[in-house]
SERO-4910 file (N, C-alpha, C, O; in steps of 0.05 Angstrom, whole numbers):
BEGIN
 pado doro    nc1    nc2    nc3   cac1   cac2   cac3    cc1    cc2    cc3    oc1    oc2    oc3
  Met    A  -3583   -856    459  -3594   -826    433  -3570   -805    432  -3572   -781    426
  Leu    A  -3541   -823    440  -3524   -811    436  -3513   -828    409  -3495   -816    398
  Tyr    A  -3516   -842    402  -3512   -852    365  -3527   -847    354  -3522   -845    330
  Leu    A  -3556   -840    361  -3567   -819    340  -3557   -794    339  -3563   -777    323
  Ile    A  -3544   -791    354  -3530   -768    337  -3502   -760    336  -3500   -737    330
  Leu    A  -3474   -774    341  -3455   -784    342  -3452   -791    310  -3443   -776    293
  Phe    A  -3464   -820    305  -3479   -834    289  -3469   -832    253  -3451   -839    238
  Pro    A  -3496   -819    254  -3502   -805    228  -3492   -788    223  -3498   -783    200
  Ser    A  -3468   -759    240  -3449   -746    228  -3423   -763    229  -3407   -752    213
  Trp    A  -3416   -777    237  -3392   -783    237  -3386   -803    212  -3363   -804    202
  Leu    A  -3412   -822    201  -3419   -823    178  -3418   -816    168  -3413   -835    153
  Ser    A  -3417   -795    153  -3436   -770    135  -3404   -747    132  -3408   -730    115
  Tyr    A  -3377   -744    144  -3363   -742    155  -3342   -752    134  -3330   -739    117
  Val    A  -3339   -793    143  -3330   -799    127  -3333   -817    101  -3317   -834     93
  Phe    A  -3361   -809     87  -3359   -798     55  -3377   -784     51  -3401   -785     47
  Trp    A  -3365   -775     52  -3341   -749     57  -3314   -729     48  -3309   -709     35
  Asn    A  -3305   -748     60  -3264   -755     44  -3278   -763     44  -3294   -747     54
  Lys    A  -3288   -783     38  -3273   -819     22  -3287   -809    -20  -3280   -817    -43
  Gly    A  -3316   -780     -6  -3302   -753    -41  -3295   -751    -42  -3285   -758    -64
  Val    A  -3284   -740    -29  -3271   -726    -43  -3238   -729    -42  -3224   -710    -49
  Ala    A  -3229   -751    -33  -3202   -772    -38  -3206   -771    -65  -3191   -756    -77
  Leu    A  -3235   -789    -89  -3234   -796   -106  -3238   -778   -126  -3232   -780   -150
  Ile    A  -3251   -758   -111  -3251   -741   -146  -3239   -706   -141  -3232   -693   -160
  Gly    A  -3239   -699   -120  -3215   -684   -110  -3233   -661   -101  -3255   -660   -112
  Thr    A  -3224   -632    -76  -3224   -620    -85  -3235   -595    -84  -3247   -583    -65
  Thr    A  -3230   -588   -105  -3237   -576   -122  -3270   -584   -135  -3287   -571   -123
  Arg    A  -3279   -599   -153  -3307   -608   -159  -3317   -624   -140  -3338   -635   -146
  Ser    A  -3305   -628   -113  -3320   -639    -96  -3343   -610    -75  -3364   -611    -62
  Glu    A  -3328   -594    -81  -3338   -552    -70  -3372   -549    -84  -3394   -541    -77
  Ile    A  -3356   -562   -109  -3382   -558   -130  -3409   -567   -113  -3431   -555   -117
  Tyr    A  -3406   -585    -97  -3422   -600    -96  -3429   -585    -70  -3453   -590    -69
  Thr    A  -3427   -578    -61  -3441   -560    -10  -3456   -556    -36  -3466   -577    -45
  His    A  -3461   -536    -50  -3479   -517    -56  -3509   -540    -66  -3519   -533    -87
  Leu    A  -3517   -554    -59  -3532   -581    -54  -3534   -589    -28  -3537   -610    -16
  Ile    A  -3532   -570    -22  -3532   -581     16  -3556   -568     24  -3573   -582     36
  Pro    A  -3564   -522     17  -3601   -539     25  -3616   -546      5  -3639   -552     10
  Val    A  -3607   -546    -21  -3630   -570    -35  -3647   -586    -23  -3671   -584    -20
  Ser    A  -3622   -609    -10  -3634   -639     10  -3630   -633     26  -3617   -649     40
  Gly    A  -3638   -606     39  -3652   -593     54  -3679   -585     61  -3692   -589     81
  Gly    A  -3687   -565     27  -3702   -560     22  -3723   -585     13  -3747   -578     17
  Leu    A  -3721   -612      2  -3722   -630     12  -3741   -652     24  -3760   -667     20
  Met    A  -3721   -644     41  -3730   -660     59  -3751   -643     81  -3765   -652     99
  Gly    A  -3750   -632     77  -3773   -609     92  -3797   -617     79  -3820   -623     86
  Ile    A  -3782   -614     52  -3811   -619     29  -3821   -653     47  -3836   -657     67
  Leu    A  -3810   -664     35  -3825   -686     40  -3823   -699     67  -3842   -714     71
  Phe    A  -3805   -697     89  -3818   -702    115  -3825   -686    132  -3830   -697    154
  Leu    A  -3828   -656    133  -3837   -634    157  -3875   -625    139  -3894   -615    151
  Gly    A  -3874   -633    110  -3894   -625    100  -3905   -598     96  -3928   -589     98
  Asp    A  -3871   -582     85  -3859   -562     81  -3888   -556     53  -3899   -575     41
  Ser    A  -3893   -532     49  -3910   -534     17  -3874   -520     -4  -3856   -506      4
  Leu    A  -3876   -525    -14  -3857   -515    -44  -3868   -495    -58  -3889   -498    -71
  Lys    A  -3852   -467    -55  -3870   -450    -63  -3851   -427    -92  -3840   -444   -106
  Ala    A  -3847   -408    -99  -3837   -410   -136  -3811   -393   -116  -3801   -376   -130
  His    A  -3805   -394   -103  -3784   -375    -97  -3756   -409    -90  -3732   -409    -91
  His    A  -3768   -423    -85  -3757   -446    -76  -3753   -458    -96  -3734   -474    -93
  Met    A  -3765   -458   -127  -3769   -471   -146  -3738   -452   -163  -3715   -460   -167
  Ile    A  -3747   -428   -169  -3708   -410   -175  -3683   -410   -170  -3663   -403   -181
  Thr    A  -3691   -424   -140  -3669   -420   -125  -3646   -452   -129  -3621   -455   -128
  Leu    A  -3673   -477   -135  -3658   -482   -139  -3648   -500   -175  -3634   -517   -186
  Val    A  -3677   -472   -182  -3667   -488   -212  -3622   -461   -204  -3603   -468   -216
  Leu    A  -3621   -447   -193  -3602   -432   -202  -3578   -446   -188  -3558   -448   -201
  Ile    A  -3579   -453   -167  -3561   -481   -159  -3556   -501   -180  -3533   -509   -175
  Ile    A  -3565   -512   -200  -3574   -537   -212  -3555   -524   -225  -3532   -531   -222
  Phe    A  -3562   -497   -245  -3551   -481   -261  -3521   -484   -259  -3507   -499   -272
  Gly    A  -3512   -467   -242  -3495   -462   -225  -3473   -481   -216  -3451   -472   -212
  Ile    A  -3478   -506   -214  -3462   -529   -221  -3464   -542   -233  -3453   -563   -227
  Ala    A  -3477   -542   -260  -3474   -548   -304  -3452   -513   -303  -3436   -509   -321
  Cys    A  -3454   -503   -292  -3436   -485   -304  -3403   -494   -294  -3387   -486   -311
  Cys    A  -3392   -505   -275  -3384   -503   -260  -3368   -535   -261  -3347   -537   -248
  Ser    A  -3378   -557   -273  -3371   -585   -280  -3368   -578   -306  -3347   -589   -314
  Thr    A  -3379   -564   -323  -3365   -573   -347  -3340   -566   -359  -3337   -544   -349
  Arg    A  -3324   -570   -373  -3309   -578   -377  -3300   -558   -395  -3308   -556   -418
  Lys    A  -3272   -536   -379  -3268   -515   -424  -3234   -515   -425  -3222   -506   -445
***
C-alpha cells in the first residue's frame, strides 16, 4: 500500500520538475490550470460522473486562457 501511495507521487514530482527545467517556470505555470480538467476527465472515465454544461464551459475557459497565455507577443 505504501508503494501505491509514494511511487505515483514521487514519479509525478520528478516528471513535473523535469518539465519545468525543460520549458521554464513561466510557461510551466500555465499548465497547472489543466489539473482540474484532468481530474474531471478522470472522474468521468473512472467514476462514472456525468458531464454537465458547466463542466464544458469551464473546460473552454481554461483552454482559452491557456491559449491566450501561450501565444507569443
